[in-house]
mmCIF file of the N, C-alpha and C atoms, coordinates in Angstrom:
data_MODEL
# 
_entry.id   MODEL 
# 
loop_
_atom_site.group_PDB 
_atom_site.id 
_atom_site.type_symbol 
_atom_site.label_atom_id 
_atom_site.label_alt_id 
_atom_site.label_comp_id 
_atom_site.label_asym_id 
_atom_site.label_entity_id 
_atom_site.label_seq_id 
_atom_site.pdbx_PDB_ins_code 
_atom_site.Cartn_x 
_atom_site.Cartn_y 
_atom_site.Cartn_z 
_atom_site.occupancy 
_atom_site.B_iso_or_equiv 
_atom_site.pdbx_formal_charge 
_atom_site.auth_seq_id 
_atom_site.auth_comp_id 
_atom_site.auth_asym_id 
_atom_site.auth_atom_id 
_atom_site.pdbx_PDB_model_num 
ATOM 1   N N  . MET A 1 1  ? 0.750  -1.031 0.019  1.00 0.00 ? 1  MET A N  1 
ATOM 2   C CA . MET A 1 1  ? 0.177  -0.073 0.097  1.00 0.00 ? 1  MET A CA 1 
ATOM 3   C C  . MET A 1 1  ? 0.980  1.468  -0.017 1.00 0.00 ? 1  MET A C  1 
ATOM 4   N N  . ARG A 1 2  ? 0.629  2.064  -0.777 1.00 0.00 ? 2  ARG A N  1 
ATOM 5   C CA . ARG A 1 2  ? 1.244  3.302  -0.994 1.00 0.00 ? 2  ARG A CA 1 
ATOM 6   C C  . ARG A 1 2  ? 0.484  4.544  -0.410 1.00 0.00 ? 2  ARG A C  1 
ATOM 7   N N  . ILE A 1 3  ? 1.132  5.096  0.669  1.00 0.00 ? 3  ILE A N  1 
ATOM 8   C CA . ILE A 1 3  ? 0.480  6.269  1.445  1.00 0.00 ? 3  ILE A CA 1 
ATOM 9   C C  . ILE A 1 3  ? 0.747  7.441  0.974  1.00 0.00 ? 3  ILE A C  1 
ATOM 10  N N  . GLY A 1 4  ? -0.192 8.328  0.832  1.00 0.00 ? 4  GLY A N  1 
ATOM 11  C CA . GLY A 1 4  ? 0.182  9.877  0.039  1.00 0.00 ? 4  GLY A CA 1 
ATOM 12  C C  . GLY A 1 4  ? 0.212  10.736 1.483  1.00 0.00 ? 4  GLY A C  1 
ATOM 13  N N  . LEU A 1 5  ? 0.590  11.992 1.078  1.00 0.00 ? 5  LEU A N  1 
ATOM 14  C CA . LEU A 1 5  ? 0.847  13.133 2.217  1.00 0.00 ? 5  LEU A CA 1 
ATOM 15  C C  . LEU A 1 5  ? -0.459 13.282 2.586  1.00 0.00 ? 5  LEU A C  1 
ATOM 16  N N  . ASN A 1 6  ? -1.403 13.475 1.779  1.00 0.00 ? 6  ASN A N  1 
ATOM 17  C CA . ASN A 1 6  ? -2.882 13.597 2.316  1.00 0.00 ? 6  ASN A CA 1 
ATOM 18  C C  . ASN A 1 6  ? -3.560 12.773 3.113  1.00 0.00 ? 6  ASN A C  1 
ATOM 19  N N  . GLU A 1 7  ? -2.752 11.573 3.217  1.00 0.00 ? 7  GLU A N  1 
ATOM 20  C CA . GLU A 1 7  ? -3.498 10.694 4.239  1.00 0.00 ? 7  GLU A CA 1 
ATOM 21  C C  . GLU A 1 7  ? -2.794 10.405 5.458  1.00 0.00 ? 7  GLU A C  1 
ATOM 22  N N  . ILE A 1 8  ? -2.066 11.454 6.001  1.00 0.00 ? 8  ILE A N  1 
ATOM 23  C CA . ILE A 1 8  ? -1.637 11.479 7.389  1.00 0.00 ? 8  ILE A CA 1 
ATOM 24  C C  . ILE A 1 8  ? -1.834 12.971 7.846  1.00 0.00 ? 8  ILE A C  1 
ATOM 25  N N  . SER A 1 9  ? -1.887 12.953 9.144  1.00 0.00 ? 9  SER A N  1 
ATOM 26  C CA . SER A 1 9  ? -2.089 14.389 9.860  1.00 0.00 ? 9  SER A CA 1 
ATOM 27  C C  . SER A 1 9  ? -1.036 15.230 9.897  1.00 0.00 ? 9  SER A C  1 
ATOM 28  N N  . SER A 1 10 ? -0.971 16.495 10.253 1.00 0.00 ? 10 SER A N  1 
ATOM 29  C CA . SER A 1 10 ? -0.031 17.475 10.245 1.00 0.00 ? 10 SER A CA 1 
ATOM 30  C C  . SER A 1 10 ? 0.833  16.992 11.394 1.00 0.00 ? 10 SER A C  1 
ATOM 31  N N  . ASP A 1 11 ? 0.524  16.622 12.271 1.00 0.00 ? 11 ASP A N  1 
ATOM 32  C CA . ASP A 1 11 ? 1.146  15.923 13.444 1.00 0.00 ? 11 ASP A CA 1 
ATOM 33  C C  . ASP A 1 11 ? 2.220  14.904 12.974 1.00 0.00 ? 11 ASP A C  1 
ATOM 34  N N  . GLN A 1 12 ? 1.661  13.966 12.288 1.00 0.00 ? 12 GLN A N  1 
ATOM 35  C CA . GLN A 1 12 ? 2.394  12.977 11.762 1.00 0.00 ? 12 GLN A CA 1 
ATOM 36  C C  . GLN A 1 12 ? 3.657  13.555 10.746 1.00 0.00 ? 12 GLN A C  1 
ATOM 37  N N  . VAL A 1 13 ? 3.197  14.567 9.964  1.00 0.00 ? 13 VAL A N  1 
ATOM 38  C CA . VAL A 1 13 ? 4.285  15.082 9.032  1.00 0.00 ? 13 VAL A CA 1 
ATOM 39  C C  . VAL A 1 13 ? 5.353  15.839 9.787  1.00 0.00 ? 13 VAL A C  1 
ATOM 40  N N  . ALA A 1 14 ? 4.783  16.451 10.780 1.00 0.00 ? 14 ALA A N  1 
ATOM 41  C CA . ALA A 1 14 ? 5.838  17.045 11.888 1.00 0.00 ? 14 ALA A CA 1 
ATOM 42  C C  . ALA A 1 14 ? 6.611  15.853 12.686 1.00 0.00 ? 14 ALA A C  1 
ATOM 43  N N  . MET A 1 15 ? 6.133  14.748 12.778 1.00 0.00 ? 15 MET A N  1 
ATOM 44  C CA . MET A 1 15 ? 7.003  13.692 13.432 1.00 0.00 ? 15 MET A CA 1 
ATOM 45  C C  . MET A 1 15 ? 8.054  13.151 12.285 1.00 0.00 ? 15 MET A C  1 
ATOM 46  N N  . LEU A 1 16 ? 7.455  12.997 11.144 1.00 0.00 ? 16 LEU A N  1 
ATOM 47  C CA . LEU A 1 16 ? 8.596  12.629 10.074 1.00 0.00 ? 16 LEU A CA 1 
ATOM 48  C C  . LEU A 1 16 ? 9.683  13.835 9.946  1.00 0.00 ? 16 LEU A C  1 
ATOM 49  N N  . SER A 1 17 ? 9.480  14.953 9.932  1.00 0.00 ? 17 SER A N  1 
ATOM 50  C CA . SER A 1 17 ? 10.414 16.000 10.161 1.00 0.00 ? 17 SER A CA 1 
ATOM 51  C C  . SER A 1 17 ? 11.339 15.944 11.170 1.00 0.00 ? 17 SER A C  1 
ATOM 52  N N  . ARG A 1 18 ? 11.025 15.639 12.147 1.00 0.00 ? 18 ARG A N  1 
ATOM 53  C CA . ARG A 1 18 ? 11.675 15.463 13.538 1.00 0.00 ? 18 ARG A CA 1 
ATOM 54  C C  . ARG A 1 18 ? 12.672 14.182 13.387 1.00 0.00 ? 18 ARG A C  1 
ATOM 55  N N  . LEU A 1 19 ? 12.117 13.146 12.941 1.00 0.00 ? 19 LEU A N  1 
ATOM 56  C CA . LEU A 1 19 ? 12.901 12.036 12.276 1.00 0.00 ? 19 LEU A CA 1 
ATOM 57  C C  . LEU A 1 19 ? 14.096 12.211 11.265 1.00 0.00 ? 19 LEU A C  1 
ATOM 58  N N  . ASN A 1 20 ? 13.813 12.912 10.553 1.00 0.00 ? 20 ASN A N  1 
ATOM 59  C CA . ASN A 1 20 ? 14.724 13.287 9.528  1.00 0.00 ? 20 ASN A CA 1 
ATOM 60  C C  . ASN A 1 20 ? 15.875 14.113 10.036 1.00 0.00 ? 20 ASN A C  1 
ATOM 61  N N  . ASP A 1 21 ? 16.729 13.307 10.656 1.00 0.00 ? 21 ASP A N  1 
ATOM 62  C CA . ASP A 1 21 ? 17.986 13.837 11.160 1.00 0.00 ? 21 ASP A CA 1 
ATOM 63  C C  . ASP A 1 21 ? 19.282 13.923 10.411 1.00 0.00 ? 21 ASP A C  1 
ATOM 64  N N  . ALA A 1 22 ? 19.367 13.379 9.308  1.00 0.00 ? 22 ALA A N  1 
ATOM 65  C CA . ALA A 1 22 ? 20.207 13.195 8.251  1.00 0.00 ? 22 ALA A CA 1 
ATOM 66  C C  . ALA A 1 22 ? 20.062 12.652 7.057  1.00 0.00 ? 22 ALA A C  1 
ATOM 67  N N  . PRO A 1 23 ? 21.001 12.796 5.943  1.00 0.00 ? 23 PRO A N  1 
ATOM 68  C CA . PRO A 1 23 ? 20.709 12.018 4.777  1.00 0.00 ? 23 PRO A CA 1 
ATOM 69  C C  . PRO A 1 23 ? 20.529 10.320 5.431  1.00 0.00 ? 23 PRO A C  1 
ATOM 70  N N  . ALA A 1 24 ? 19.758 9.860  4.413  1.00 0.00 ? 24 ALA A N  1 
ATOM 71  C CA . ALA A 1 24 ? 19.551 8.441  4.608  1.00 0.00 ? 24 ALA A CA 1 
ATOM 72  C C  . ALA A 1 24 ? 20.609 7.603  4.807  1.00 0.00 ? 24 ALA A C  1 
ATOM 73  N N  . ARG A 1 25 ? 21.848 7.719  4.315  1.00 0.00 ? 25 ARG A N  1 
ATOM 74  C CA . ARG A 1 25 ? 22.809 6.790  4.865  1.00 0.00 ? 25 ARG A CA 1 
ATOM 75  C C  . ARG A 1 25 ? 23.614 7.183  6.076  1.00 0.00 ? 25 ARG A C  1 
ATOM 76  N N  . ASP A 1 26 ? 23.227 8.350  6.665  1.00 0.00 ? 26 ASP A N  1 
ATOM 77  C CA . ASP A 1 26 ? 23.768 8.546  7.890  1.00 0.00 ? 26 ASP A CA 1 
ATOM 78  C C  . ASP A 1 26 ? 22.667 8.501  9.030  1.00 0.00 ? 26 ASP A C  1 
ATOM 79  N N  . SER A 1 27 ? 21.634 8.802  8.691  1.00 0.00 ? 27 SER A N  1 
ATOM 80  C CA . SER A 1 27 ? 20.597 8.690  9.575  1.00 0.00 ? 27 SER A CA 1 
ATOM 81  C C  . SER A 1 27 ? 20.331 7.730  10.812 1.00 0.00 ? 27 SER A C  1 
ATOM 82  N N  . VAL A 1 28 ? 20.222 7.792  11.995 1.00 0.00 ? 28 VAL A N  1 
ATOM 83  C CA . VAL A 1 28 ? 20.069 6.882  13.025 1.00 0.00 ? 28 VAL A CA 1 
ATOM 84  C C  . VAL A 1 28 ? 18.678 7.130  13.484 1.00 0.00 ? 28 VAL A C  1 
ATOM 85  N N  . GLY A 1 29 ? 17.924 8.098  13.461 1.00 0.00 ? 29 GLY A N  1 
ATOM 86  C CA . GLY A 1 29 ? 16.558 8.302  13.718 1.00 0.00 ? 29 GLY A CA 1 
ATOM 87  C C  . GLY A 1 29 ? 16.683 8.844  15.567 1.00 0.00 ? 29 GLY A C  1 
ATOM 88  N N  . LEU A 1 30 ? 15.620 8.526  16.149 1.00 0.00 ? 30 LEU A N  1 
ATOM 89  C CA . LEU A 1 30 ? 15.668 9.006  17.460 1.00 0.00 ? 30 LEU A CA 1 
ATOM 90  C C  . LEU A 1 30 ? 15.183 7.652  18.518 1.00 0.00 ? 30 LEU A C  1 
ATOM 91  N N  . ARG A 1 31 ? 15.953 7.797  19.618 1.00 0.00 ? 31 ARG A N  1 
ATOM 92  C CA . ARG A 1 31 ? 15.488 6.601  20.237 1.00 0.00 ? 31 ARG A CA 1 
ATOM 93  C C  . ARG A 1 31 ? 14.365 7.015  21.278 1.00 0.00 ? 31 ARG A C  1 
ATOM 94  N N  . THR A 1 32 ? 13.747 6.023  21.975 1.00 0.00 ? 32 THR A N  1 
ATOM 95  C CA . THR A 1 32 ? 12.381 6.225  22.697 1.00 0.00 ? 32 THR A CA 1 
ATOM 96  C C  . THR A 1 32 ? 12.644 7.398  23.694 1.00 0.00 ? 32 THR A C  1 
ATOM 97  N N  . GLY A 1 33 ? 13.771 7.225  24.274 1.00 0.00 ? 33 GLY A N  1 
ATOM 98  C CA . GLY A 1 33 ? 13.859 8.269  25.521 1.00 0.00 ? 33 GLY A CA 1 
ATOM 99  C C  . GLY A 1 33 ? 13.889 9.666  25.056 1.00 0.00 ? 33 GLY A C  1 
ATOM 100 N N  . GLU A 1 34 ? 14.143 9.858  23.750 1.00 0.00 ? 34 GLU A N  1 
ATOM 101 C CA . GLU A 1 34 ? 14.169 11.242 23.204 1.00 0.00 ? 34 GLU A CA 1 
ATOM 102 C C  . GLU A 1 34 ? 12.845 11.909 22.918 1.00 0.00 ? 34 GLU A C  1 
ATOM 103 N N  . LEU A 1 35 ? 11.696 10.873 22.991 1.00 0.00 ? 35 LEU A N  1 
ATOM 104 C CA . LEU A 1 35 ? 10.221 11.233 22.454 1.00 0.00 ? 35 LEU A CA 1 
ATOM 105 C C  . LEU A 1 35 ? 9.258  11.609 23.689 1.00 0.00 ? 35 LEU A C  1 
ATOM 106 N N  . SER A 1 36 ? 8.401  12.461 23.479 1.00 0.00 ? 36 SER A N  1 
ATOM 107 C CA . SER A 1 36 ? 7.420  12.396 24.382 1.00 0.00 ? 36 SER A CA 1 
ATOM 108 C C  . SER A 1 36 ? 6.282  11.256 24.085 1.00 0.00 ? 36 SER A C  1 
ATOM 109 N N  . LEU A 1 37 ? 5.427  11.164 25.335 1.00 0.00 ? 37 LEU A N  1 
ATOM 110 C CA . LEU A 1 37 ? 4.336  9.941  24.883 1.00 0.00 ? 37 LEU A CA 1 
ATOM 111 C C  . LEU A 1 37 ? 3.639  10.249 23.497 1.00 0.00 ? 37 LEU A C  1 
ATOM 112 N N  . ASP A 1 38 ? 3.215  11.494 23.352 1.00 0.00 ? 38 ASP A N  1 
ATOM 113 C CA . ASP A 1 38 ? 2.805  11.710 22.035 1.00 0.00 ? 38 ASP A CA 1 
ATOM 114 C C  . ASP A 1 38 ? 3.276  11.480 20.808 1.00 0.00 ? 38 ASP A C  1 
ATOM 115 N N  . GLU A 1 39 ? 4.647  12.010 21.057 1.00 0.00 ? 39 GLU A N  1 
ATOM 116 C CA . GLU A 1 39 ? 5.715  11.632 19.709 1.00 0.00 ? 39 GLU A CA 1 
ATOM 117 C C  . GLU A 1 39 ? 5.833  10.059 19.480 1.00 0.00 ? 39 GLU A C  1 
ATOM 118 N N  . LEU A 1 40 ? 5.911  9.373  20.975 1.00 0.00 ? 40 LEU A N  1 
ATOM 119 C CA . LEU A 1 40 ? 6.025  7.799  20.529 1.00 0.00 ? 40 LEU A CA 1 
ATOM 120 C C  . LEU A 1 40 ? 4.642  7.035  19.892 1.00 0.00 ? 40 LEU A C  1 
ATOM 121 N N  . ARG A 1 41 ? 3.381  7.740  20.299 1.00 0.00 ? 41 ARG A N  1 
ATOM 122 C CA . ARG A 1 41 ? 2.258  7.428  19.834 1.00 0.00 ? 41 ARG A CA 1 
ATOM 123 C C  . ARG A 1 41 ? 2.453  7.555  18.149 1.00 0.00 ? 41 ARG A C  1 
ATOM 124 N N  . ARG A 1 42 ? 2.746  8.705  17.716 1.00 0.00 ? 42 ARG A N  1 
ATOM 125 C CA . ARG A 1 42 ? 2.800  9.176  16.401 1.00 0.00 ? 42 ARG A CA 1 
ATOM 126 C C  . ARG A 1 42 ? 3.724  8.351  15.728 1.00 0.00 ? 42 ARG A C  1 
ATOM 127 N N  . CYS A 1 43 ? 4.774  7.847  16.517 1.00 0.00 ? 43 CYS A N  1 
ATOM 128 C CA . CYS A 1 43 ? 5.963  7.146  15.870 1.00 0.00 ? 43 CYS A CA 1 
ATOM 129 C C  . CYS A 1 43 ? 5.196  5.673  15.478 1.00 0.00 ? 43 CYS A C  1 
ATOM 130 N N  . LEU A 1 44 ? 4.605  5.090  16.474 1.00 0.00 ? 44 LEU A N  1 
ATOM 131 C CA . LEU A 1 44 ? 3.847  3.751  16.387 1.00 0.00 ? 44 LEU A CA 1 
ATOM 132 C C  . LEU A 1 44 ? 2.890  4.042  15.157 1.00 0.00 ? 44 LEU A C  1 
ATOM 133 N N  . GLU A 1 45 ? 2.109  4.907  15.174 1.00 0.00 ? 45 GLU A N  1 
ATOM 134 C CA . GLU A 1 45 ? 1.086  5.043  13.983 1.00 0.00 ? 45 GLU A CA 1 
ATOM 135 C C  . GLU A 1 45 ? 1.826  4.910  12.688 1.00 0.00 ? 45 GLU A C  1 
ATOM 136 N N  . LEU A 1 46 ? 3.044  5.641  12.568 1.00 0.00 ? 46 LEU A N  1 
ATOM 137 C CA . LEU A 1 46 ? 3.648  5.918  11.248 1.00 0.00 ? 46 LEU A CA 1 
ATOM 138 C C  . LEU A 1 46 ? 4.577  4.453  11.119 1.00 0.00 ? 46 LEU A C  1 
ATOM 139 N N  . HIS A 1 47 ? 4.633  3.855  11.822 1.00 0.00 ? 47 HIS A N  1 
ATOM 140 C CA . HIS A 1 47 ? 5.435  2.514  11.933 1.00 0.00 ? 47 HIS A CA 1 
ATOM 141 C C  . HIS A 1 47 ? 4.487  1.473  11.251 1.00 0.00 ? 47 HIS A C  1 
ATOM 142 N N  . ALA A 1 48 ? 3.145  1.551  11.853 1.00 0.00 ? 48 ALA A N  1 
ATOM 143 C CA . ALA A 1 48 ? 2.036  0.629  11.507 1.00 0.00 ? 48 ALA A CA 1 
ATOM 144 C C  . ALA A 1 48 ? 1.783  1.082  9.710  1.00 0.00 ? 48 ALA A C  1 
ATOM 145 N N  . LEU A 1 49 ? 1.975  2.291  9.354  1.00 0.00 ? 49 LEU A N  1 
ATOM 146 C CA . LEU A 1 49 ? 1.884  2.621  7.843  1.00 0.00 ? 49 LEU A CA 1 
ATOM 147 C C  . LEU A 1 49 ? 2.988  2.519  7.094  1.00 0.00 ? 49 LEU A C  1 
ATOM 148 N N  . GLY A 1 50 ? 4.015  2.069  7.728  1.00 0.00 ? 50 GLY A N  1 
ATOM 149 C CA . GLY A 1 50 ? 5.456  1.537  6.836  1.00 0.00 ? 50 GLY A CA 1 
ATOM 150 C C  . GLY A 1 50 ? 6.158  2.818  6.645  1.00 0.00 ? 50 GLY A C  1 
ATOM 151 N N  . LEU A 1 51 ? 5.928  4.016  7.342  1.00 0.00 ? 51 LEU A N  1 
ATOM 152 C CA . LEU A 1 51 ? 6.760  5.153  6.895  1.00 0.00 ? 51 LEU A CA 1 
ATOM 153 C C  . LEU A 1 51 ? 8.068  5.511  8.098  1.00 0.00 ? 51 LEU A C  1 
ATOM 154 N N  . VAL A 1 52 ? 8.000  4.402  9.208  1.00 0.00 ? 52 VAL A N  1 
ATOM 155 C CA . VAL A 1 52 ? 8.971  4.496  9.977  1.00 0.00 ? 52 VAL A CA 1 
ATOM 156 C C  . VAL A 1 52 ? 9.374  3.202  10.409 1.00 0.00 ? 52 VAL A C  1 
ATOM 157 N N  . SER A 1 53 ? 10.618 3.069  10.571 1.00 0.00 ? 53 SER A N  1 
ATOM 158 C CA . SER A 1 53 ? 11.168 1.848  11.167 1.00 0.00 ? 53 SER A CA 1 
ATOM 159 C C  . SER A 1 53 ? 11.362 1.847  12.749 1.00 0.00 ? 53 SER A C  1 
ATOM 160 N N  . ALA A 1 54 ? 11.286 0.372  13.341 1.00 0.00 ? 54 ALA A N  1 
ATOM 161 C CA . ALA A 1 54 ? 11.754 0.632  14.803 1.00 0.00 ? 54 ALA A CA 1 
ATOM 162 C C  . ALA A 1 54 ? 12.691 -0.518 14.779 1.00 0.00 ? 54 ALA A C  1 
ATOM 163 N N  . THR A 1 55 ? 13.759 -0.099 15.350 1.00 0.00 ? 55 THR A N  1 
ATOM 164 C CA . THR A 1 55 ? 14.994 -1.072 15.417 1.00 0.00 ? 55 THR A CA 1 
ATOM 165 C C  . THR A 1 55 ? 15.234 -1.386 17.041 1.00 0.00 ? 55 THR A C  1 
ATOM 166 N N  . VAL A 1 56 ? 15.402 -2.378 17.590 1.00 0.00 ? 56 VAL A N  1 
ATOM 167 C CA . VAL A 1 56 ? 15.913 -2.572 19.057 1.00 0.00 ? 56 VAL A CA 1 
ATOM 168 C C  . VAL A 1 56 ? 17.457 -2.662 18.920 1.00 0.00 ? 56 VAL A C  1 
ATOM 169 N N  . GLY A 1 57 ? 18.146 -1.814 19.567 1.00 0.00 ? 57 GLY A N  1 
ATOM 170 C CA . GLY A 1 57 ? 19.745 -1.805 19.584 1.00 0.00 ? 57 GLY A CA 1 
ATOM 171 C C  . GLY A 1 57 ? 20.202 -2.120 20.797 1.00 0.00 ? 57 GLY A C  1 
ATOM 172 N N  . TRP A 1 58 ? 21.394 -1.500 21.191 1.00 0.00 ? 58 TRP A N  1 
ATOM 173 C CA . TRP A 1 58 ? 22.387 -1.806 22.353 1.00 0.00 ? 58 TRP A CA 1 
ATOM 174 C C  . TRP A 1 58 ? 21.404 -1.787 23.488 1.00 0.00 ? 58 TRP A C  1 
ATOM 175 N N  . ARG A 1 59 ? 21.608 -2.396 24.236 1.00 0.00 ? 59 ARG A N  1 
ATOM 176 C CA . ARG A 1 59 ? 20.938 -2.491 25.604 1.00 0.00 ? 59 ARG A CA 1 
ATOM 177 C C  . ARG A 1 59 ? 19.400 -2.280 25.485 1.00 0.00 ? 59 ARG A C  1 
ATOM 178 N N  . ASP A 1 60 ? 18.854 -3.054 24.481 1.00 0.00 ? 60 ASP A N  1 
ATOM 179 C CA . ASP A 1 60 ? 17.391 -2.846 24.212 1.00 0.00 ? 60 ASP A CA 1 
ATOM 180 C C  . ASP A 1 60 ? 16.731 -1.763 24.095 1.00 0.00 ? 60 ASP A C  1 
ATOM 181 N N  . THR A 1 61 ? 17.371 -0.636 23.413 1.00 0.00 ? 61 THR A N  1 
ATOM 182 C CA . THR A 1 61 ? 17.199 0.697  23.229 1.00 0.00 ? 61 THR A CA 1 
ATOM 183 C C  . THR A 1 61 ? 16.212 0.679  22.059 1.00 0.00 ? 61 THR A C  1 
ATOM 184 N N  . CYS A 1 62 ? 15.011 1.271  21.661 1.00 0.00 ? 62 CYS A N  1 
ATOM 185 C CA . CYS A 1 62 ? 14.491 1.334  20.746 1.00 0.00 ? 62 CYS A CA 1 
ATOM 186 C C  . CYS A 1 62 ? 14.558 2.363  19.802 1.00 0.00 ? 62 CYS A C  1 
ATOM 187 N N  . TRP A 1 63 ? 14.975 2.535  18.611 1.00 0.00 ? 63 TRP A N  1 
ATOM 188 C CA . TRP A 1 63 ? 15.200 3.620  17.762 1.00 0.00 ? 63 TRP A CA 1 
ATOM 189 C C  . TRP A 1 63 ? 14.109 3.637  16.717 1.00 0.00 ? 63 TRP A C  1 
ATOM 190 N N  . PHE A 1 64 ? 13.525 4.629  16.380 1.00 0.00 ? 64 PHE A N  1 
ATOM 191 C CA . PHE A 1 64 ? 12.633 5.088  15.341 1.00 0.00 ? 64 PHE A CA 1 
ATOM 192 C C  . PHE A 1 64 ? 13.410 5.727  14.314 1.00 0.00 ? 64 PHE A C  1 
ATOM 193 N N  . ALA A 1 65 ? 13.143 5.269  12.800 1.00 0.00 ? 65 ALA A N  1 
ATOM 194 C CA . ALA A 1 65 ? 13.640 5.954  11.850 1.00 0.00 ? 65 ALA A CA 1 
ATOM 195 C C  . ALA A 1 65 ? 13.086 6.241  10.546 1.00 0.00 ? 65 ALA A C  1 
ATOM 196 N N  . LEU A 1 66 ? 13.318 7.011  9.636  1.00 0.00 ? 66 LEU A N  1 
ATOM 197 C CA . LEU A 1 66 ? 12.274 7.260  8.418  1.00 0.00 ? 66 LEU A CA 1 
ATOM 198 C C  . LEU A 1 66 ? 12.776 5.936  7.430  1.00 0.00 ? 66 LEU A C  1 
ATOM 199 N N  . THR A 1 67 ? 11.787 5.226  6.810  1.00 0.00 ? 67 THR A N  1 
ATOM 200 C CA . THR A 1 67 ? 11.845 4.273  5.758  1.00 0.00 ? 67 THR A CA 1 
ATOM 201 C C  . THR A 1 67 ? 12.044 5.253  4.658  1.00 0.00 ? 67 THR A C  1 
ATOM 202 N N  . PRO A 1 68 ? 12.425 4.481  3.579  1.00 0.00 ? 68 PRO A N  1 
ATOM 203 C CA . PRO A 1 68 ? 12.475 5.058  2.104  1.00 0.00 ? 68 PRO A CA 1 
ATOM 204 C C  . PRO A 1 68 ? 10.981 5.992  1.908  1.00 0.00 ? 68 PRO A C  1 
ATOM 205 N N  . ALA A 1 69 ? 9.912  5.035  2.240  1.00 0.00 ? 69 ALA A N  1 
ATOM 206 C CA . ALA A 1 69 ? 8.522  5.755  2.046  1.00 0.00 ? 69 ALA A CA 1 
ATOM 207 C C  . ALA A 1 69 ? 8.240  6.836  2.935  1.00 0.00 ? 69 ALA A C  1 
ATOM 208 N N  . GLY A 1 70 ? 8.998  6.855  4.192  1.00 0.00 ? 70 GLY A N  1 
ATOM 209 C CA . GLY A 1 70 ? 8.794  8.025  5.063  1.00 0.00 ? 70 GLY A CA 1 
ATOM 210 C C  . GLY A 1 70 ? 9.472  9.163  4.600  1.00 0.00 ? 70 GLY A C  1 
ATOM 211 N N  . ARG A 1 71 ? 10.857 8.950  4.104  1.00 0.00 ? 71 ARG A N  1 
ATOM 212 C CA . ARG A 1 71 ? 11.489 10.100 3.162  1.00 0.00 ? 71 ARG A CA 1 
ATOM 213 C C  . ARG A 1 71 ? 10.834 10.580 1.994  1.00 0.00 ? 71 ARG A C  1 
ATOM 214 N N  . ARG A 1 72 ? 9.999  9.832  1.398  1.00 0.00 ? 72 ARG A N  1 
ATOM 215 C CA . ARG A 1 72 ? 9.382  10.343 0.024  1.00 0.00 ? 72 ARG A CA 1 
ATOM 216 C C  . ARG A 1 72 ? 8.121  11.145 0.668  1.00 0.00 ? 72 ARG A C  1 
ATOM 217 N N  . ILE A 1 73 ? 7.452  10.778 1.443  1.00 0.00 ? 73 ILE A N  1 
ATOM 218 C CA . ILE A 1 73 ? 6.457  11.531 2.040  1.00 0.00 ? 73 ILE A CA 1 
ATOM 219 C C  . ILE A 1 73 ? 6.912  12.876 2.841  1.00 0.00 ? 73 ILE A C  1 
ATOM 220 N N  . ARG A 1 74 ? 8.024  12.792 3.630  1.00 0.00 ? 74 ARG A N  1 
ATOM 221 C CA . ARG A 1 74 ? 8.791  13.974 4.086  1.00 0.00 ? 74 ARG A CA 1 
ATOM 222 C C  . ARG A 1 74 ? 9.044  15.090 3.023  1.00 0.00 ? 74 ARG A C  1 
ATOM 223 N N  . ARG A 1 75 ? 9.570  14.443 1.736  1.00 0.00 ? 75 ARG A N  1 
ATOM 224 C CA . ARG A 1 75 ? 10.023 15.333 0.884  1.00 0.00 ? 75 ARG A CA 1 
ATOM 225 C C  . ARG A 1 75 ? 8.878  16.198 0.144  1.00 0.00 ? 75 ARG A C  1 
ATOM 226 N N  . GLN A 1 76 ? 7.636  15.407 0.272  1.00 0.00 ? 76 GLN A N  1 
ATOM 227 C CA . GLN A 1 76 ? 6.458  16.143 -0.278 1.00 0.00 ? 76 GLN A CA 1 
ATOM 228 C C  . GLN A 1 76 ? 5.876  17.082 0.380  1.00 0.00 ? 76 GLN A C  1 
ATOM 229 N N  . ALA A 1 77 ? 6.126  16.999 1.546  1.00 0.00 ? 77 ALA A N  1 
ATOM 230 C CA . ALA A 1 77 ? 5.473  17.992 2.719  1.00 0.00 ? 77 ALA A CA 1 
ATOM 231 C C  . ALA A 1 77 ? 5.969  19.452 2.610  1.00 0.00 ? 77 ALA A C  1 
ATOM 232 N N  . PRO A 1 78 ? 5.391  20.482 2.726  1.00 0.00 ? 78 PRO A N  1 
ATOM 233 C CA . PRO A 1 78 ? 5.817  21.999 2.912  1.00 0.00 ? 78 PRO A CA 1 
ATOM 234 C C  . PRO A 1 78 ? 6.795  21.996 4.094  1.00 0.00 ? 78 PRO A C  1 
ATOM 235 N N  . VAL A 1 79 ? 7.840  22.933 3.804  1.00 0.00 ? 79 VAL A N  1 
ATOM 236 C CA . VAL A 1 79 ? 8.766  22.864 4.583  1.00 0.00 ? 79 VAL A CA 1 
ATOM 237 C C  . VAL A 1 79 ? 8.197  23.850 5.802  1.00 0.00 ? 79 VAL A C  1 
# 
């Protein structure tokens, strides 16, 4: 399923922008400890849509980062 910009909320777009920490090859995203409860909820919603990945790393820390689809949507959003 291909999600379009018009199918996500402005808060979700803002979360994509926050996760856009670097070019894809250098991006690590954000760990759960850096997110408010509302941001964590948005990340989980975006994960369900395939726009954000969730990866468990060192010491069981969960990291959220943009997927290629998430980057595509982020590029479409107004700055």
